[in-house]
C-alpha positions as a Markdown table, in Angstrom:
| # | Residue | x | y | z |
|---|---|---|---|---|
| 1 | Unk | -0.1 | 0.0 | 0.0 |
| 2 | Unk | 1.7 | 3.2 | -0.8 |
| 3 | Unk | 1.8 | 6.4 | 1.9 |
| 4 | Unk | -0.6 | 9.0 | 1.3 |
| 5 | Unk | 1.3 | 12.1 | 0.3 |
| 6 | Unk | 2.5 | 14.8 | 2.8 |
| 7 | Unk | -0.1 | 17.9 | 3.4 |
| 8 | Unk | 2.1 | 20.3 | 2.2 |
| 9 | Unk | 0.9 | 24.3 | 3.5 |
| 10 | Unk | -0.9 | 26.5 | 1.7 |
| 11 | Unk | -0.1 | 30.4 | 0.7 |
| 12 | Unk | -3.2 | 32.5 | 0.3 |
| 13 | Unk | -3.1 | 35.4 | -2.7 |
| 14 | Unk | -3.0 | 37.9 | -0.2 |
| 15 | Unk | 0.3 | 36.3 | 1.4 |
| 16 | Unk | 1.3 | 35.8 | -2.0 |
| 17 | Unk | 0.9 | 39.3 | -3.5 |
| 18 | Unk | 2.5 | 40.3 | 0.1 |
| 19 | Unk | 5.8 | 38.6 | -1.0 |
| 20 | Unk | 5.6 | 39.3 | -4.0 |
| 21 | Unk | 8.8 | 40.9 | -4.0 |
| 22 | Unk | 10.2 | 39.0 | -1.1 |
| 23 | Unk | 13.6 | 37.3 | -2.2 |
| 24 | Unk | 13.0 | 34.6 | 0.4 |
| 25 | Unk | 10.4 | 33.2 | -1.5 |
| 26 | Unk | 10.8 | 31.7 | -5.1 |
| 27 | Unk | 7.4 | 31.4 | -7.1 |
| 28 | Unk | 7.2 | 28.6 | -9.5 |
| 29 | Unk | 4.8 | 28.2 | -12.5 |
| 30 | Unk | 4.6 | 24.3 | -13.0 |
| 31 | Unk | 2.0 | 24.9 | -15.7 |
| 32 | Unk | 3.2 | 24.4 | -19.6 |
| 33 | Unk | 6.0 | 27.0 | -20.7 |
| 34 | Unk | 4.0 | 28.5 | -23.0 |
| 35 | Unk | 1.2 | 29.2 | -20.5 |
| 36 | Unk | 4.0 | 31.0 | -18.3 |
| 37 | Unk | 5.1 | 33.0 | -21.4 |
| 38 | Unk | 1.5 | 34.5 | -22.2 |
| 39 | Unk | 0.7 | 35.4 | -18.4 |
| 40 | Unk | 2.9 | 35.1 | -15.5 |
| 41 | Unk | 3.1 | 36.5 | -12.0 |
| 42 | Unk | 6.2 | 38.7 | -12.2 |
| 43 | Unk | 9.7 | 36.9 | -11.1 |
| 44 | Unk | 8.4 | 33.7 | -11.2 |
| 45 | Unk | 10.2 | 30.8 | -12.7 |
| 46 | Unk | 8.6 | 28.5 | -15.2 |
| 47 | Unk | 9.1 | 24.7 | -14.3 |
| 48 | Unk | 6.4 | 22.8 | -16.0 |
| 49 | Unk | 5.3 | 19.3 | -14.0 |
| 50 | Unk | 6.6 | 16.9 | -16.7 |
| 51 | Unk | 10.3 | 18.6 | -16.6 |
| 52 | Unk | 10.2 | 18.7 | -12.5 |
| 53 | Unk | 12.0 | 15.4 | -12.4 |
| 54 | Unk | 14.9 | 16.6 | -14.6 |
| 55 | Unk | 15.4 | 20.3 | -13.7 |
| 56 | Unk | 14.3 | 20.9 | -10.4 |
| 57 | Unk | 17.8 | 20.5 | -8.6 |
| 58 | Unk | 18.6 | 23.7 | -11.1 |
| 59 | Unk | 16.2 | 25.7 | -11.1 |
| 60 | Unk | 15.4 | 25.2 | -7.2 |
| 61 | Unk | 18.8 | 24.6 | -5.9 |
| 62 | Unk | 18.1 | 26.2 | -2.2 |
| 63 | Unk | 16.5 | 23.2 | -0.6 |
| 64 | Unk | 15.3 | 25.3 | 2.5 |
| 65 | Unk | 14.0 | 28.1 | 0.6 |
| 66 | Unk | 10.1 | 28.9 | 0.7 |
| 67 | Unk | 8.6 | 28.0 | -2.2 |
| 68 | Unk | 5.3 | 28.8 | -4.1 |
| 69 | Unk | 3.9 | 26.5 | -6.7 |
| 70 | Unk | 1.1 | 27.6 | -8.9 |
| 71 | Unk | -0.4 | 25.4 | -11.6 |
| 72 | Unk | -3.5 | 27.1 | -12.5 |
| 73 | Unk | -4.3 | 30.4 | -14.7 |
| 74 | Unk | -5.9 | 33.4 | -13.4 |
| 75 | Unk | -9.5 | 33.5 | -12.6 |
């Protein structure tokens, strides 16, 4: 039997907006690169879900950094 996925903390829209220019927060867009190119949160990184196994260590070298991941377009 597989172990349940860990529960990860969530960040609210207000908290994300408050920390938008906070250098200790890395914002990652997990949508396809074309979605990131079309509309993105300023300063966010593009790391599509399919690329995480191959590129996460390159794109996110600081394992202790606060990371906010989003995977939906604006509503």
